[in-house]
SEBA-438517 format. One record per residue: residue in one letter; x, y, z of N, C-alpha, C in turn. Coordinates in steps of 0.05 Angstrom, whole numbers, padded with zeros to 5 digits, always signed. Last residue first. Example, Ala and Ser with C-alpha at 12.3 -4.5 7.8 and 13.67 -1.06 7.14 Angstrom:
// residues 2
s+00257-00045+00142+00273-00021+00143+00258+00001+00157/a+00264-00114+00156+00246-00090+00156+00264-00066+00156/
This chain:
// residues 279
t-02204-01771+00133-02181-01787+00139-02174-01785+00168/k-02265-01774+00096-02250-01765+00119-02227-01783+00125/t-02263-01771+00024-02271-01783+00049-02254-01772+00071/l-02289-01748-00039-02269-01746-00017-02280-01759+00008/l-02333-01756-00069-02308-01768-00079-02286-01767-00057/g-02381-01731-00056-02375-01757-00044-02350-01770-00054/p-02411-01701-00116-02403-01701-00087-02394-01729-00079/p-02391-01680-00180-02402-01702-00164-02393-01700-00135/s-02412-01621-00212-02390-01634-00196-02402-01656-00178/p-02448-01630-00274-02445-01619-00247-02422-01634-00233/a-02393-01605-00314-02414-01602-00294-02435-01624-00297/t-02326-01630-00327-02353-01622-00334-02371-01619-00310/f-02261-01601-00317-02280-01622-00314-02308-01612-00320/q-02199-01582-00345-02227-01575-00340-02244-01600-00338/v-02138-01552-00347-02151-01577-00340-02179-01571-00331/h-02088-01524-00386-02114-01521-00375-02128-01548-00371/v-02023-01503-00383-02040-01527-00386-02066-01522-00372/i-01984-01456-00416-02003-01461-00395-02021-01485-00402/t-01920-01431-00425-01940-01450-00435-01958-01457-00412/s-01889-01368-00436-01900-01388-00417-01921-01405-00432/s-01873-01325-00466-01856-01349-00467-01866-01372-00449/g-01937-01304-00477-01909-01297-00480-01892-01322-00483/s-01975-01355-00464-01974-01327-00456-01945-01318-00456/r-02013-01405-00494-01987-01393-00490-01990-01363-00484/t-02051-01464-00477-02049-01437-00487-02020-01427-00481/i-02080-01528-00487-02056-01512-00482-02060-01484-00493/y-02127-01572-00452-02118-01557-00475-02095-01538-00467/t-02168-01626-00432-02144-01611-00429-02138-01595-00455/l-02220-01653-00394-02213-01639-00419-02188-01623-00414/a-02205-01711-00353-02212-01682-00357-02207-01674-00386/l-02223-01764-00317-02213-01757-00344-02223-01729-00351/y-02245-01781-00271-02221-01764-00269-02209-01757-00296/p-02286-01818-00263-02293-01790-00267-02270-01771-00268/a-02256-01842-00323-02278-01828-00310-02280-01836-00281/q-02183-01846-00321-02209-01857-00328-02231-01840-00313/q-02122-01819-00351-02142-01823-00329-02168-01834-00340/a-02087-01807-00391-02089-01835-00383-02110-01840-00362/h-02084-01753-00396-02099-01768-00416-02103-01797-00409/l-02050-01740-00353-02078-01731-00353-02095-01747-00372/f-02001-01763-00369-02014-01771-00344-02044-01764-00345/s-01991-01734-00416-01994-01763-00417-02008-01774-00392/l-01987-01682-00395-02009-01689-00413-02013-01719-00415/v-01939-01689-00365-01964-01682-00352-01988-01689-00369/s-01902-01702-00406-01907-01720-00384-01933-01715-00370/r-01903-01657-00440-01910-01684-00450-01917-01703-00427/l-01886-01617-00403-01912-01616-00417-01921-01643-00426/y-01834-01634-00391-01854-01632-00370-01882-01633-00382/r-01811-01626-00442-01812-01653-00430-01833-01654-00408/s-01817-01571-00448-01831-01589-00466-01833-01617-00455/n-01826-01540-00383-01811-01544-00408-01827-01565-00424/a-01864-01525-00344-01836-01517-00341-01821-01519-00367/s-01929-01498-00348-01911-01519-00357-01882-01509-00356/r-01975-01480-00297-01953-01472-00315-01935-01496-00322/i-02045-01492-00299-02019-01497-00287-01997-01489-00308/a-02111-01477-00283-02089-01472-00302-02063-01476-00287/m-02173-01512-00276-02149-01500-00265-02129-01496-00288/a-02243-01518-00263-02221-01516-00282-02197-01504-00267/r-02287-01516-00230-02282-01541-00244-02258-01540-00263/l-02306-01495-00166-02292-01488-00191-02282-01513-00204/p-02372-01511-00138-02342-01511-00139-02331-01503-00166/v-02424-01474-00111-02416-01490-00134-02386-01489-00137/e-02439-01440-00071-02428-01466-00063-02419-01483-00086/p-02463-01396-00095-02436-01393-00084-02423-01419-00076/s-02494-01410-00158-02496-01409-00129-02467-01409-00118/a-02475-01367-00215-02478-01393-00202-02481-01390-00171/a-02471-01326-00252-02491-01324-00231-02496-01351-00217/p-02441-01368-00300-02451-01341-00294-02473-01342-00273/g-02403-01422-00269-02421-01411-00288-02430-01383-00281/a-02333-01427-00255-02361-01425-00245-02378-01413-00266/d-02281-01427-00277-02303-01442-00290-02329-01444-00274/s-02219-01435-00241-02240-01420-00253-02263-01438-00261/f-02156-01422-00210-02179-01440-00213-02202-01423-00224/w-02087-01409-00230-02114-01401-00221-02133-01425-00224/l-02035-01432-00228-02039-01404-00234-02066-01394-00224/v-01994-01476-00197-02022-01471-00202-02026-01441-00205/g-01943-01515-00213-01948-01487-00209-01977-01480-00217/v-01917-01572-00187-01940-01562-00201-01944-01532-00193/q-01868-01620-00196-01874-01595-00183-01896-01582-00200/y-01888-01690-00197-01879-01665-00210-01883-01641-00190/g-01907-01734-00170-01884-01737-00188-01873-01712-00200/h-01946-01718-00136-01929-01741-00128-01904-01743-00145/a-01976-01680-00160-01955-01671-00142-01937-01693-00131/l-02014-01709-00188-01993-01696-00203-01969-01689-00184/a-02047-01724-00144-02033-01744-00159-02010-01732-00175/a-02066-01673-00128-02051-01690-00109-02035-01711-00124/l-02094-01659-00174-02072-01643-00165-02054-01658-00146/t-02135-01697-00174-02116-01696-00197-02091-01681-00188/i-02162-01683-00127-02150-01710-00129-02129-01710-00152/l-02178-01631-00141-02161-01635-00117-02147-01662-00119/l-02210-01640-00185-02186-01625-00189-02167-01629-00165/r-02251-01668-00161-02236-01682-00182-02210-01667-00187/s-02274-01630-00126-02259-01653-00115-02242-01667-00136/d-02265-01561-00142-02277-01587-00148-02260-01610-00137/v-02254-01512-00093-02244-01526-00116-02257-01554-00118/q-02266-01484-00047-02280-01476-00071-02273-01493-00096/g-02244-01486+00004-02260-01508-00005-02275-01503-00031/a-02209-01446+00019-02238-01441+00023-02255-01465+00015/a-02159-01463+00002-02164-01462+00031-02194-01459+00037/l-02165-01458-00054-02160-01484-00042-02167-01484-00012/a-02172-01402-00059-02193-01420-00068-02190-01448-00056/a-02122-01385-00041-02146-01377-00026-02170-01395-00034/a-02088-01405-00080-02086-01415-00052-02111-01408-00036/a-02105-01376-00124-02108-01405-00124-02107-01416-00096/s-02091-01324-00109-02119-01330-00113-02124-01360-00113/g-02034-01331-00105-02050-01322-00082-02079-01329-00085/s-02013-01393-00135-02015-01364-00134-02033-01356-00111/a-01977-01449-00110-02002-01437-00117-02001-01407-00116/r-01939-01502-00120-01936-01474-00118-01961-01461-00128/i-01925-01565-00093-01946-01548-00104-01940-01518-00099/n-01888-01594-00067-01887-01595-00096-01909-01578-00109/h-01898-01590-00014-01876-01574-00024-01874-01575-00055/n-01961-01583+00013-01945-01600-00004-01923-01583-00018/r-01996-01550+00038-01972-01557+00053-01953-01575+00037/l-02037-01548+00003-02021-01524+00006-01996-01529+00022/l-02062-01597+00011-02046-01593-00013-02028-01568-00011/q-02088-01585+00059-02067-01606+00059-02049-01602+00034/r-02125-01549+00041-02105-01540+00060-02082-01560+00062/g-02156-01583+00009-02143-01560-00003-02120-01550+00015/a-02177-01620+00046-02159-01629+00024-02143-01606+00013/a-02209-01585+00077-02187-01600+00089-02167-01610+00069/q-02244-01566+00037-02227-01547+00052-02204-01562+00064/r-02269-01613+00022-02253-01598+00003-02235-01578+00016/l-02297-01624+00069-02276-01643+00060-02258-01629+00039/q-02332-01581+00069-02313-01584+00092-02291-01603+00084/v-02361-01591+00022-02345-01566+00025-02324-01569+00047/d-02387-01638+00036-02367-01639+00015-02349-01614+00016/s-02424-01622+00074-02403-01640+00082-02380-01640+00062/q-02455-01590+00040-02442-01578+00062-02419-01595+00073/e-02474-01629+00005-02457-01608-00006-02442-01594+00017/a-02506-01659+00038-02483-01672+00026-02464-01651+00015/a-02545-01620+00050-02529-01632+00072-02504-01645+00061/r-02566-01611+00000-02553-01590+00013-02535-01600+00036/y-02589-01662-00010-02569-01651-00028-02553-01630-00014/a-02628-01667+00030-02605-01686+00029-02582-01675+00012/a-02662-01625+00013-02649-01624+00039-02625-01643+00040/a-02679-01640-00040-02662-01616-00036-02648-01616-00009/g-02673-01710-00058-02687-01687-00048-02668-01664-00041/d-02640-01747-00082-02652-01754-00056-02667-01731-00043/p-02623-01721-00129-02637-01747-00131-02651-01756-00105/a-02629-01659-00150-02623-01672-00124-02637-01699-00123/t-02600-01626-00206-02621-01640-00193-02611-01655-00169/a-02576-01562-00217-02568-01590-00211-02590-01603-00196/l-02599-01518-00269-02600-01527-00241-02590-01556-00239/v-02594-01461-00304-02585-01489-00306-02582-01499-00277/q-02645-01416-00322-02626-01425-00302-02619-01455-00306/v-02668-01361-00354-02662-01390-00358-02640-01397-00339/l-02714-01309-00357-02693-01322-00342-02692-01352-00348/d-02755-01281-00379-02736-01293-00398-02714-01308-00384/q-02781-01257-00338-02795-01280-00351-02776-01295-00370/g-02720-01238-00308-02750-01236-00309-02762-01261-00321/k-02664-01251-00352-02676-01241-00327-02707-01240-00331/g-02606-01287-00376-02630-01271-00379-02640-01262-00352/f-02581-01344-00343-02580-01327-00367-02607-01312-00369/s-02538-01380-00298-02563-01365-00303-02559-01347-00328/a-02515-01442-00270-02511-01419-00288-02538-01406-00293/l-02527-01474-00227-02501-01477-00239-02494-01453-00257/v-02561-01472-00167-02559-01459-00193-02530-01462-00203/i-02594-01522-00131-02569-01509-00136-02568-01498-00164/p-02641-01553-00123-02637-01529-00106-02613-01512-00114/a-02688-01588-00150-02663-01577-00160-02655-01551-00145/y-02735-01610-00122-02721-01624-00144-02693-01614-00149/v-02753-01578-00078-02753-01607-00077-02733-01619-00097/s-02747-01524-00086-02750-01533-00058-02748-01564-00056/t-02746-01516-00141-02722-01511-00125-02723-01522-00097/l-02796-01538-00157-02773-01540-00174-02747-01537-00158/r-02837-01527-00123-02824-01553-00120-02799-01555-00136/s-02861-01480-00139-02840-01478-00119-02825-01504-00114/g-02875-01503-00205-02879-01484-00183-02855-01484-00164/l-02878-01535-00250-02869-01547-00225-02872-01529-00201/q-02899-01504-00293-02907-01532-00289-02901-01542-00261/d-02875-01454-00289-02904-01456-00288-02913-01484-00282/r-02821-01471-00296-02830-01459-00270-02860-01459-00267/v-02824-01488-00349-02818-01507-00328-02827-01497-00301/a-02835-01438-00374-02853-01461-00378-02849-01482-00356/m-02791-01407-00360-02817-01400-00351-02837-01423-00353/t-02740-01456-00343-02751-01435-00360-02778-01428-00349/s-02688-01491-00319-02711-01476-00309-02717-01453-00328/v-02666-01553-00334-02664-01525-00343-02690-01511-00336/v-02633-01599-00293-02659-01590-00303-02656-01561-00311/i-02590-01655-00293-02593-01626-00296-02622-01620-00304/g-02597-01708-00288-02575-01696-00272-02577-01666-00272/s-02660-01743-00280-02641-01726-00295-02619-01717-00276/g-02691-01767-00244-02678-01785-00263-02658-01769-00281/m-02742-01717-00242-02726-01738-00229-02716-01758-00249/p-02774-01675-00260-02749-01680-00274-02731-01702-00261/d-02845-01693-00265-02822-01681-00251-02797-01688-00267/a-02886-01712-00298-02893-01695-00275-02869-01682-00262/s-02901-01716-00363-02879-01721-00344-02881-01701-00321/s-02943-01700-00394-02943-01728-00386-02920-01735-00367/a-02933-01647-00405-02957-01653-00390-02957-01682-00379/g-02860-01648-00400-02886-01641-00412-02909-01648-00394/i-02794-01646-00409-02814-01643-00388-02839-01633-00401/t-02752-01691-00443-02771-01669-00445-02791-01670-00421/s-02684-01701-00439-02710-01711-00429-02730-01688-00428/v-02626-01718-00473-02646-01697-00468-02672-01710-00461/d-02590-01754-00492-02586-01745-00465-02605-01722-00457/a-02601-01762-00545-02605-01785-00527-02603-01777-00498/a-02583-01716-00570-02612-01720-00566-02618-01742-00546/p-02526-01682-00545-02537-01707-00556-02567-01710-00549/f-02518-01615-00565-02520-01633-00543-02535-01658-00553/g-02516-01577-00606-02499-01601-00608-02500-01620-00585/a-02552-01538-00609-02526-01530-00599-02506-01554-00599/q-02597-01565-00622-02586-01547-00643-02557-01539-00635/q-02608-01588-00573-02599-01606-00595-02587-01589-00618/l-02622-01542-00545-02599-01559-00536-02589-01576-00559/a-02668-01526-00571-02645-01509-00571-02620-01524-00564/a-02702-01569-00557-02695-01564-00586-02670-01547-00588/c-02706-01560-00502-02694-01585-00512-02685-01582-00541/m-02733-01512-00503-02706-01512-00492-02692-01538-00502/a-02782-01528-00523-02767-01508-00537-02738-01508-00529/p-02800-01568-00484-02794-01575-00512-02777-01554-00527/d-02760-01562-00423-02785-01559-00438-02779-01564-00467/c-02716-01613-00394-02722-01586-00405-02749-01586-00418/a-02662-01648-00366-02691-01645-00368-02697-01616-00376/v-02607-01684-00386-02616-01657-00381-02646-01656-00386/i-02563-01733-00362-02589-01728-00373-02598-01700-00366/v-02495-01738-00379-02514-01728-00360-02541-01723-00374/s-02458-01750-00415-02471-01773-00404-02492-01765-00384/h-02434-01703-00429-02454-01714-00448-02466-01740-00439/g-02428-01653-00379-02420-01679-00390-02442-01691-00407/v-02430-01584-00394-02443-01607-00381-02434-01633-00395/q-02405-01545-00425-02397-01549-00398-02408-01574-00385/a-02424-01539-00478-02395-01537-00473-02387-01547-00445/a-02479-01545-00473-02465-01562-00493-02435-01562-00488/i-02490-01505-00435-02494-01533-00428-02478-01551-00447/w-02479-01459-00465-02464-01465-00441-02466-01494-00434/s-02517-01463-00506-02488-01463-00513-02471-01470-00489/a-02564-01460-00477-02558-01484-00492-02528-01486-00499/a-02561-01408-00456-02561-01431-00438-02553-01457-00452/s-02564-01380-00504-02541-01377-00487-02539-01400-00468/k-02615-01396-00522-02591-01402-00539-02566-01400-00522/r-02649-01377-00482-02647-01406-00487-02622-01413-00503/s-02640-01322-00489-02633-01335-00463-02630-01365-00467/a-02660-01315-00540-02632-01309-00535-02623-01323-00509/a-02714-01327-00532-02699-01344-00550-02669-01340-00546/a-02728-01284-00500-02730-01311-00489-02713-01330-00506/a-02720-01242-00536-02704-01243-00511-02704-01271-00500/r-02758-01253-00575-02730-01254-00583-02712-01256-00558/v-02804-01246-00545-02799-01272-00558-02769-01274-00565/a-02800-01192-00532-02799-01212-00511-02793-01240-00522/g-02806-01169-00583-02781-01166-00569-02778-01186-00546/p-02860-01184-00596-02837-01195-00611-02811-01192-00597/a-02897-01199-00536-02888-01181-00556-02864-01193-00571/s-02941-01254-00525-02915-01241-00520-02909-01222-00543/a-03005-01268-00496-02988-01264-00519-02963-01249-00511/s-03017-01312-00439-03019-01286-00453-02998-01284-00476/q-03025-01383-00453-03021-01360-00435-03019-01335-00452/t-03062-01443-00461-03048-01420-00471-03046-01399-00450/r-03051-01513-00443-03066-01488-00443-03049-01465-00453/g-03015-01555-00441-03031-01552-00465-03048-01527-00466/d-02979-01557-00401-03004-01572-00397-03023-01569-00420/l-02939-01523-00416-02934-01551-00417-02958-01568-00414/r-02971-01471-00457-02959-01482-00433-02954-01512-00436/v-02959-01433-00514-02972-01457-00503-02957-01467-00479/s-02972-01363-00527-02954-01386-00523-02969-01409-00509/p-03012-01330-00576-03008-01339-00549-02989-01363-00547/s-02976-01293-00628-02996-01313-00619-02991-01322-00591/a-02936-01261-00646-02956-01249-00628-02976-01269-00618/e-02904-01292-00679-02892-01280-00655-02913-01270-00636/a-02941-01309-00718-02926-01329-00703-02915-01317-00677/l-02958-01260-00738-02978-01277-00724-02963-01298-00707/y-02911-01242-00762-02923-01227-00740-02942-01244-00724/i-02904-01281-00801-02884-01278-00780-02895-01263-00756/a-02950-01272-00832-02946-01298-00819-02926-01296-00797/t-02940-01220-00850-02963-01225-00833-02960-01251-00819/g-02895-01229-00882-02893-01211-00859-02916-01216-00840/i-02917-01262-00921-02896-01272-00904-02894-01256-00879/a-02953-01225-00945-02963-01250-00933-02943-01262-00914/a-02918-01187-00965-02937-01179-00944-02948-01203-00930/v-02891-01217-01003-02876-01206-00980-02895-01199-00958/l-02934-01227-01038-02921-01249-01025-02905-01240-01000/a-02947-01175-01056-02967-01191-01041-02954-01214-01026/i-02899-01163-01082-02908-01147-01059-02928-01162-01042/v-02900-01202-01122-02878-01202-01103-02886-01187-01078/l-02945-01186-01151-02945-01212-01139-02924-01214-01117/g-02929-01136-01170-02952-01138-01152-02953-01164-01137/s-02888-01152-01204-02881-01137-01181-02904-01137-01160/v-02918-01180-01243-02899-01194-01227-02892-01179-01202/m-02950-01137-01262-02963-01161-01252-02944-01176-01233/
């Protein structure tokens, strides 16, 4: 009797899970769309989880992130503050007012081509493919055309600043780091931080990094690694970095490679344009 009850209970649970996975999904406007296979459901959930983990680690917690209900739930599960999450639903027509919009199938169905042509033209990171594709996009408060124009101007200013830094005798950049500086690929906050450090210290830049997976080519690199000369140098540099105020307060951490100590300096996404000016 007991074993029969257990079998019946397991069968009921299995049926409930199958029905939940195979039932039609609900669009943001409340209508249903075609049913998804269990594998597709898992793939979509995996893309959301990867995107949520990236956002929680890389996006500033003062940035408002617009997303569909399932993506917003994944973000909060990943530790992103609920107060900084804005749900895109049938009652919210667009993601304006946010700094980031997460492009999922539900959001693409809701906003159509306006998502990238009007609201959010730049890809910061991508996860998955096809219907499971989840992209982290930077929103354009004044529209896509104005955003692209400002970004183009910012690249030129970053190129000029990077080349000026390469002429600074207190900066020793590796080949890849020098190329990134000359090409304008480095975040303005890093350029300003590097210039300030070079006033008082010799700075050995090992590399720049931290573009998101499959990011748009114009997205700047938000992290750099510099070599520490000795413990006194390390204390002084960390003291300087920790004393900065927003938007120049970076996340810093230390790693060691053999006998070398490396200081990592990382800023959050998205990179703010307009910090550099023509001289």
